[in-house]
C-alpha positions as CSV (number, residue, x, y, z in Angstrom):
1,M,-33.2,-5.6,11.0
2,P,-36.8,-5.5,9.8
3,V,-37.5,-3.7,6.5
4,G,-39.9,-0.8,7.1
5,R,-40.4,2.8,6.1
6,T,-37.0,3.8,7.5
7,H,-35.1,1.1,5.6
8,R,-34.5,0.4,1.9
9,L,-32.8,-2.4,0.1
10,R,-29.4,-2.2,-1.5
11,H,-28.1,-5.0,-3.6
12,L,-24.5,-6.2,-3.1
13,R,-22.6,-8.6,-5.3
14,V,-19.9,-10.1,-3.0
15,F,-17.1,-12.3,-4.2
16,R,-17.3,-15.7,-2.6
17,G,-14.8,-18.5,-3.1
18,T,-11.2,-19.8,-2.8
19,P,-8.3,-20.3,-5.2
20,E,-9.3,-23.9,-5.6
21,D,-12.9,-23.3,-6.7
22,G,-12.3,-20.1,-8.6
23,G,-15.0,-18.2,-6.8
24,E,-18.0,-16.2,-8.0
25,L,-20.0,-13.1,-7.3
26,V,-23.0,-13.8,-5.0
27,E,-25.9,-11.2,-4.8
28,Y,-27.4,-10.2,-1.4
29,S,-30.2,-7.8,-0.7
30,V,-29.4,-5.7,2.4
31,P,-31.7,-3.3,4.3
32,V,-29.8,-0.1,4.8
33,Q,-30.1,2.9,7.1
34,E,-28.6,6.4,6.8
35,G,-24.9,6.5,7.3
36,M,-24.2,2.8,6.6
37,V,-20.8,1.9,5.1
38,V,-20.0,-1.1,3.0
39,L,-18.5,-2.9,6.0
40,D,-21.8,-2.5,7.8
41,A,-23.6,-4.2,4.9
42,L,-21.0,-7.0,5.0
43,H,-21.6,-7.5,8.7
44,W,-25.3,-7.7,8.0
45,I,-24.7,-10.4,5.4
46,Q,-22.6,-12.3,8.0
47,A,-25.3,-12.0,10.6
48,N,-28.3,-12.8,8.5
49,R,-27.4,-14.6,5.2
50,A,-23.8,-16.0,5.1
51,P,-22.2,-16.5,8.5
52,D,-19.2,-18.1,6.8
53,L,-18.4,-15.0,4.8
54,A,-14.6,-14.2,5.3
55,V,-14.0,-10.5,5.9
56,R,-10.9,-9.0,7.5
57,W,-11.5,-6.0,9.8
58,N,-10.6,-4.6,13.1
59,C,-11.2,-1.0,14.2
60,K,-14.0,0.2,11.9
61,A,-12.5,3.7,12.2
62,A,-10.3,3.8,9.1
63,K,-7.1,3.5,11.2
64,C,-6.1,-0.2,11.2
65,G,-6.1,-0.8,7.4
66,S,-7.5,-4.3,7.8
67,C,-10.7,-4.0,5.7
68,S,-9.2,-3.2,2.4
69,A,-11.1,-4.5,-0.6
70,E,-12.2,-3.3,-4.1
71,V,-15.6,-1.7,-4.2
72,N,-17.0,-1.2,-7.7
73,G,-13.5,-1.9,-9.0
74,R,-11.8,0.8,-6.8
75,P,-9.4,-0.2,-4.0
76,T,-10.8,1.3,-0.8
77,L,-11.5,0.8,2.9
78,T,-14.9,-0.8,3.3
79,C,-15.3,1.0,6.7
80,K,-14.9,4.4,5.0
81,T,-17.0,3.9,1.9
82,R,-20.6,5.0,2.5
83,L,-23.3,3.2,0.6
84,S,-25.0,6.6,0.0
85,D,-21.9,7.7,-2.0
86,L,-22.3,4.8,-4.5
87,P,-24.7,4.6,-7.5
88,E,-28.0,3.2,-6.4
89,D,-29.1,2.0,-9.9
90,I,-26.4,-0.8,-9.9
91,P,-25.4,-3.4,-7.3
92,V,-22.5,-2.6,-5.1
93,Q,-19.7,-5.0,-6.2
94,V,-17.3,-6.0,-3.5
95,E,-14.2,-8.0,-4.4
96,P,-10.8,-8.9,-2.7
97,M,-7.6,-7.0,-3.6
98,R,-6.5,-8.4,-6.9
99,T,-2.7,-7.8,-6.4
100,F,-2.4,-10.3,-3.6
101,P,-3.1,-14.1,-3.5
102,L,-6.6,-15.0,-2.5
103,V,-7.2,-16.8,0.7
104,R,-11.0,-16.9,0.8
105,D,-13.8,-14.6,-0.1
106,L,-12.6,-11.0,0.7
107,V,-9.4,-12.1,2.5
108,T,-6.1,-12.0,0.7
109,D,-2.6,-13.0,1.8
110,V,-0.6,-9.7,2.2
111,S,2.4,-11.4,3.9
112,W,4.7,-10.5,1.0
113,N,4.6,-6.9,2.1
114,Y,6.2,-7.8,5.4
115,E,9.0,-9.6,3.6
116,V,9.7,-6.5,1.6
117,N,9.7,-4.4,4.8
118,R,12.4,-6.5,6.3
119,R,14.7,-5.8,3.4
120,I,14.9,-2.0,4.1
121,T,17.8,-0.8,6.2
122,P,16.2,0.5,9.4
123,F,16.7,3.9,11.0
124,T,20.4,4.5,11.4
125,P,21.2,7.5,13.7
126,P,24.7,8.9,14.2
127,E,26.8,6.8,16.6
128,D,28.7,9.8,17.9
129,A,25.7,12.0,18.9
130,P,23.4,11.1,21.8
131,E,19.7,11.4,21.1
132,E,19.3,14.4,23.5
133,A,21.8,16.3,21.3
134,W,19.8,15.9,18.1
135,R,18.6,19.2,16.5
136,W,16.7,19.8,13.3
137,Q,14.1,22.2,11.8
138,Q,10.4,22.0,12.3
139,E,9.8,21.6,8.5
140,D,12.1,18.5,8.6
141,I,9.9,17.0,11.3
142,E,6.7,17.7,9.4
143,R,8.1,16.3,6.2
144,V,8.9,13.0,7.8
145,Q,5.8,12.9,9.9
146,E,3.6,12.7,6.8
147,F,5.0,9.3,5.9
148,R,4.4,8.1,9.5
149,K,0.6,8.4,8.9
150,C,0.6,5.3,6.7
151,I,-1.8,2.6,8.2
152,E,-0.5,-0.2,5.9
153,C,-3.9,-0.8,4.3
154,F,-1.9,-1.7,1.1
155,L,-4.4,0.0,-1.2
156,C,-1.5,1.7,-2.9
157,Q,0.2,-1.6,-3.4
158,D,-3.1,-3.0,-4.8
159,I,-3.7,-0.3,-7.4
160,C,0.0,0.0,-8.5
161,H,-0.1,-1.3,-12.0
162,V,3.5,-2.7,-11.8
163,L,2.4,-5.0,-9.0
164,R,-1.2,-5.5,-10.1
165,N,-0.4,-6.4,-13.6
166,H,3.0,-8.0,-12.9
167,E,4.5,-6.0,-15.7
168,T,8.1,-6.9,-14.6
169,R,9.8,-10.0,-13.6
170,N,12.3,-7.9,-11.6
171,P,11.8,-6.9,-7.9
172,F,9.7,-3.9,-7.2
173,M,9.0,-2.8,-3.6
174,G,5.8,-0.8,-4.4
175,P,4.6,2.6,-3.2
176,R,4.0,1.7,0.4
177,F,7.7,0.9,0.9
178,L,8.9,3.7,-1.1
179,V,7.0,5.8,1.4
180,R,8.8,4.0,4.3
181,A,12.2,4.5,2.6
182,A,11.4,8.2,2.1
183,G,10.6,8.5,5.8
184,L,14.1,7.2,6.5
185,E,16.1,8.7,3.8
186,L,14.6,12.2,4.4
187,H,15.1,12.0,8.2
188,P,17.7,14.6,9.1
189,M,19.4,12.2,11.6
190,D,19.5,9.1,9.5
191,R,23.0,8.2,8.2
192,A,22.3,5.1,6.0
193,D,22.4,5.2,2.2
194,R,19.6,3.3,0.6
195,T,20.0,4.5,-2.9
196,P,21.7,1.3,-4.1
197,Y,18.8,-0.8,-2.8
198,L,16.2,1.6,-4.2
199,R,17.7,1.3,-7.7
200,D,18.4,-2.4,-7.7
201,G,16.5,-4.5,-5.1
202,G,13.7,-2.0,-4.7
203,G,13.2,-1.3,-8.4
204,I,12.2,2.4,-8.1
205,G,12.8,2.9,-11.8
206,Y,9.7,0.9,-12.6
207,C,7.4,3.5,-11.0
208,N,6.2,5.9,-13.8
209,I,4.6,8.3,-11.3
210,T,1.0,8.0,-12.5
211,K,-0.2,9.1,-9.0
212,C,-2.8,6.3,-8.8
213,C,-1.3,5.3,-5.4
214,T,-1.8,8.9,-4.1
215,E,-5.5,8.9,-5.2
216,V,-6.5,5.8,-3.1
217,C,-4.5,6.7,0.1
218,P,-7.0,7.0,2.9
219,E,-4.6,9.1,4.9
220,H,-4.1,11.5,2.0
221,I,-0.3,11.0,1.9
222,K,1.2,12.7,-1.2
223,I,3.0,9.5,-2.1
224,T,4.1,10.5,-5.5
225,D,5.1,14.1,-5.0
226,N,6.5,13.9,-1.5
227,A,8.0,10.4,-1.4
228,I,8.6,8.8,-4.7
229,I,9.9,11.8,-6.7
230,P,12.4,12.9,-4.1
231,L,13.8,9.3,-4.0
232,K,13.9,9.2,-7.8
233,E,15.9,12.4,-7.7
234,R,18.4,11.0,-5.2
235,V,18.9,7.9,-7.3
236,A,19.3,10.0,-10.5
237,D,21.8,12.3,-8.8
238,T,23.8,9.4,-7.5
239,Y,23.9,7.1,-10.6
240,Y,23.2,9.3,-13.6
241,D,24.8,12.7,-12.8
242,P,27.8,12.8,-15.1
243,V,30.0,14.4,-12.4
244,Q,29.3,11.7,-9.9
245,V,29.7,9.0,-12.5
246,A,33.1,10.4,-13.4
247,W,34.0,10.6,-9.6
248,R,33.1,6.9,-9.1
249,K,35.2,5.9,-12.1
250,L,38.2,7.7,-10.7
251,F,37.8,6.9,-7.0
252,G,35.5,3.9,-6.9
253,R,31.9,3.3,-5.9
254,R,30.8,4.3,-2.4
255,S,29.8,1.6,0.0
256,E,26.2,0.5,0.1
257,G,24.2,1.3,3.1
258,G,20.9,-0.2,2.0
259,S,20.1,-3.8,1.4
260,G,21.1,-5.1,-2.0
261,Q,19.2,-8.4,-1.5
262,P,16.4,-9.3,-3.8
263,I,12.9,-9.3,-2.4
264,P,11.5,-12.7,-1.4
265,G,8.6,-13.9,-3.5
266,Q,9.9,-12.0,-6.7
267,P,12.5,-13.2,-9.2
268,S,15.9,-11.7,-9.1
269,A,17.1,-9.2,-11.6
270,D,18.5,-11.9,-13.9
271,G,15.1,-13.6,-14.0
272,S,16.0,-16.6,-11.9
């Protein structure tokens, strides 16, 4: 791309390196055109300056969630972040997501998230009612449908301070999987009880509802208000409501429908 009257230079500082060498920020000057996003600039760097730059991407339409990174310190999709929206007087700094282990350059290992996902009890419909007999209200459909918009970019996991700063040695599933649990728990036809897992294995109590996860969600899911808070209310009603506590002391604890297993990759509740 020749630099002419229709092009101007933007400076990018891109993280390059591996866990072994520690990595560093390398500056590149990129000719830009109107409408270019950060991912376009990274592709130009690959094509013209650093063909070995590792960048994960797929659809370039903000729907696959692959190109997650941190731009000027904020977790974002690089395919959705326009260069024109960023300050021109400082270089655009592009770094990998800090919450997850570094693989190389801008690529991180997000496999831990899929281990967490396997621990959540899947959708459990009633056994005595065929699917064609299911009936529920439109508002119930819309409530659950919001959570299905998640593209698993893991930006909410990246910005979550509990995961990002490792403030607890106990398991915490993170906002993405609290969203998935909410989509199941609030489904009118689901019969499983995941509140024991949410409290223990999922560590929902560690979330202090700062709404930072909601702020970075590219699908504008109201993670805190519509997913996490209703789940916290369910856990509180079950375990801290004095009437239910007294009931369990008299008649025993109800059976657990959710997984009580610890999350792989994180220590158990006793610190082992």
